[in-house]
C-alpha distance (Angstrom), angle and dihedral (degrees) to the residues before:
residue distance angle dihedral
M1 . . .
T2 3.79 . .
P3 3.82 109.8 .
P4 3.82 114.6 -122.1
K5 3.81 111.2 -105.0
A6 3.81 95.0 -20.9
E7 3.78 102.7 -167.4
I8 3.80 144.3 145.2
V9 3.80 116.3 -148.2
A10 3.80 126.4 175.8
N11 3.81 120.6 178.1
G12 3.80 120.0 -169.7
V13 3.79 93.0 -30.1
G14 3.78 119.5 -175.0
W15 3.79 129.2 172.3
R16 3.77 130.0 -177.1
V17 3.77 143.7 -177.3
G18 3.78 107.6 -140.6
Y19 3.79 105.5 -45.0
R20 3.80 94.4 -23.4
W21 3.79 116.0 100.0
I22 3.80 111.1 -142.1
L23 3.83 95.5 175.1
K24 3.79 122.9 30.9
N25 3.82 127.2 -163.6
I26 3.82 98.4 -37.3
S27 3.79 118.9 178.4
L28 3.80 124.5 177.0
T29 3.78 142.5 142.1
V30 3.81 129.3 -151.2
G31 3.78 111.9 -174.8
P32 3.80 135.3 -165.3
G33 3.80 113.2 -55.9
E34 3.81 92.8 13.9
V35 3.80 128.9 124.6
A36 3.80 115.1 -163.2
L37 3.79 124.4 -169.7
L38 3.79 120.8 -146.6
I39 3.80 112.5 -151.1
G40 3.80 126.1 -171.2
G41 3.75 144.8 121.9
N42 3.78 126.4 -91.5
G43 3.79 109.6 -67.6
S44 3.80 93.7 15.8
G45 3.81 93.3 121.1
K46 3.81 103.7 -98.7
T47 3.81 96.2 126.7
S48 3.80 91.9 41.8
L49 3.80 90.5 53.2
L50 3.80 92.7 50.8
R51 3.80 90.3 50.2
V52 3.81 91.2 50.8
L53 3.80 91.6 48.2
A54 3.81 90.0 49.0
G55 3.80 91.1 52.5
L56 3.81 95.3 -114.5
N57 3.81 91.4 115.9
R58 3.80 121.3 35.7
P59 3.81 114.3 -132.7
A60 3.78 116.1 -115.8
Q61 3.79 88.7 -145.1
G62 3.78 137.5 8.4
T63 3.79 129.4 27.5
V64 3.80 138.1 -83.6
H65 3.81 127.3 -158.4
C66 3.79 122.7 -179.4
R67 3.79 111.9 178.7
G68 3.78 124.9 -162.9
G69 3.81 99.3 33.1
V70 3.79 126.4 -66.4
G71 3.80 131.5 -109.7
L72 3.81 118.4 -171.8
V73 3.78 128.0 -165.8
A74 3.79 104.0 -167.6
H75 3.80 128.2 -161.2
H76 3.82 88.5 -104.2
S77 3.79 115.3 51.8
M78 3.83 98.1 -140.4
L79 3.81 88.6 -154.0
Y80 3.80 126.2 139.0
D81 3.81 118.9 -105.7
A82 3.81 93.3 -159.0
L83 3.82 92.7 58.6
T84 3.78 128.0 72.8
G85 3.77 120.8 -114.1
R86 3.79 90.6 -101.5
E87 3.82 92.4 46.6
N88 3.80 91.2 51.9
L89 3.80 90.6 56.0
A90 3.80 93.8 41.5
F91 3.81 89.7 52.4
V92 3.80 90.9 55.6
T93 3.80 93.8 47.8
R94 3.79 91.6 50.0
L95 3.81 90.0 53.8
G96 3.77 94.3 61.0
L97 3.77 118.9 -20.6
G98 3.78 102.8 51.3
Y99 3.78 117.8 -111.3
D100 3.80 112.1 -71.9
P101 3.83 110.4 176.5
E102 3.80 92.4 -172.5
R103 3.81 91.6 55.3
V104 3.81 90.7 47.0
D105 3.81 90.6 51.5
A106 3.81 90.7 46.9
V107 3.81 95.6 55.9
L108 3.81 92.0 42.1
D109 3.80 88.7 54.4
Q110 3.79 91.7 45.2
M111 3.81 90.8 55.2
G112 3.80 94.3 44.5
L113 3.80 93.7 -112.3
H114 3.79 102.7 116.5
A115 3.82 93.9 107.8
A116 3.81 91.2 51.0
A117 3.80 96.8 40.2
D118 3.80 94.7 109.5
Q119 3.79 97.0 43.1
R120 3.80 119.5 101.5
L121 3.76 114.4 -100.9
G122 3.80 89.1 -123.1
T123 3.81 88.0 71.2
Y124 3.82 94.0 52.0
S125 3.80 123.0 105.5
R126 3.80 119.5 -121.6
G127 3.79 89.7 -100.0
M128 3.81 94.0 49.6
T129 3.80 90.2 50.5
Q130 3.79 89.5 51.2
R131 3.81 91.1 51.8
L132 3.80 90.7 49.1
A133 3.81 89.8 52.5
I134 3.81 88.6 53.8
A135 3.82 90.2 47.6
R136 3.80 88.8 54.1
A137 3.81 90.9 52.1
L138 3.81 90.1 52.3
L139 3.80 96.2 51.8
D140 3.81 97.1 99.0
D141 3.83 93.6 33.0
P142 3.83 96.5 -117.9
G143 3.78 119.6 -155.1
V144 3.82 90.2 -140.6
L145 3.79 121.9 52.0
L146 3.82 121.5 -170.5
L147 3.80 114.6 -168.3
D148 3.81 126.1 -170.8
E149 3.83 110.2 -161.6
P150 3.82 93.5 -31.8
L151 3.82 95.1 176.9
T152 3.80 96.7 54.3
G153 3.79 112.8 127.7
L154 3.80 95.3 4.0
D155 3.78 125.7 134.5
E156 3.80 121.1 -138.4
A157 3.81 94.9 -88.6
A158 3.81 92.7 48.7
V159 3.81 91.3 47.6
G160 3.80 87.1 56.0
I161 3.81 91.0 52.6
V162 3.81 93.2 51.1
V163 3.79 93.6 44.2
N164 3.81 89.2 51.6
V165 3.82 89.3 53.9
I166 3.81 90.3 50.8
E167 3.81 92.3 49.2
N168 3.80 92.8 46.0
R169 3.77 93.8 51.9
R170 3.79 92.3 45.1
D171 3.81 90.7 50.8
H172 3.83 90.9 50.4
G173 3.79 94.3 54.7
H174 3.79 101.6 -96.5
A175 3.81 123.1 143.2
L176 3.81 117.9 -126.1
L177 3.81 132.9 -173.0
I178 3.80 115.3 -172.3
A179 3.80 127.1 -171.3
S180 3.77 108.0 -160.1
H181 3.80 145.6 148.5
Q182 3.82 90.0 -160.7
L183 3.79 103.9 81.1
I184 3.80 104.4 155.4
D185 3.80 92.9 85.9
L186 3.81 95.9 35.6
A187 3.81 109.0 41.7
D188 3.80 96.6 79.2
R189 3.82 91.9 46.6
A190 3.80 94.0 53.9
T191 3.78 130.3 91.0
A192 3.81 98.8 -167.8
V193 3.77 140.1 17.8
G194 3.78 130.7 -154.4
F195 3.79 124.4 -161.7
I196 3.78 115.5 -151.2
V197 3.80 118.1 -164.2
A198 3.82 123.1 178.0
G199 3.79 92.1 -19.5
K200 3.80 95.4 -48.9
L201 3.79 129.0 104.5
A202 3.80 99.1 -120.1
A203 3.82 92.9 -175.4
W204 3.80 140.5 -6.1
E205 3.79 112.1 -162.3
P206 3.81 143.6 158.8
V207 3.79 112.7 -98.6
E208 3.83 91.3 -132.1
G209 3.79 95.8 -174.7
R210 3.80 97.1 -48.8
D211 3.78 113.8 151.3
A212 3.80 126.7 -142.3
S213 3.80 92.9 -86.8
A214 3.81 93.0 53.0
I215 3.81 91.8 47.9
I216 3.80 91.4 50.8
S217 3.81 90.7 48.1
R218 3.79 90.1 52.3
Y219 3.81 90.9 50.5
R220 3.80 91.9 50.1
A221 3.80 90.2 51.0
L222 3.80 90.7 52.3
V223 3.81 93.2 51.7
G224 3.80 92.0 44.3
H225 3.79 99.7 -105.3
G226 3.79 98.9 104.7
């Protein structure tokens, strides 16, 4: 089902820790059926921006609107090693959604985890844990999906599963913002790319057919290394 008015809008967003500004005057829009990539070096502010957009950190200035419900896949999974994959998802649904075993099974299947659903998370590989974190974000079918390095630790088959999820949600009118260093599998699925440098959005541009190499070259030019 197409989410109603799935959209990410940030206007003049700033966020700070004490007197240190981590994000400075960031404005962007990701509309229905759009996939935006967020490119930047370590410590540039990508993760902080995703957390502000998800509502985990309140902006010190500016406004954020995410319409259609928000799903966040953070850099750390925040899952429970002592629980099985299925139990991790069931725990989340019981907190707010109401337990729906059919929905839990559906997202496990979608992420290729059905066979491992009743294994403890402590036995999962890094890639399996990452896929379970994505499954958790999909439980209530959010219109907005925020992904922080979603392809980290995945083998080729698992990358294909995640990319299929991204394409499916894009094609059904969802809005996605993805922070990633791994662009080869994402560049041709994206509609826009933002370059964040020292907490500022140095550029926000349509992808327009650029491949991973061209996007990286553009980033290097913006930071003065191209």
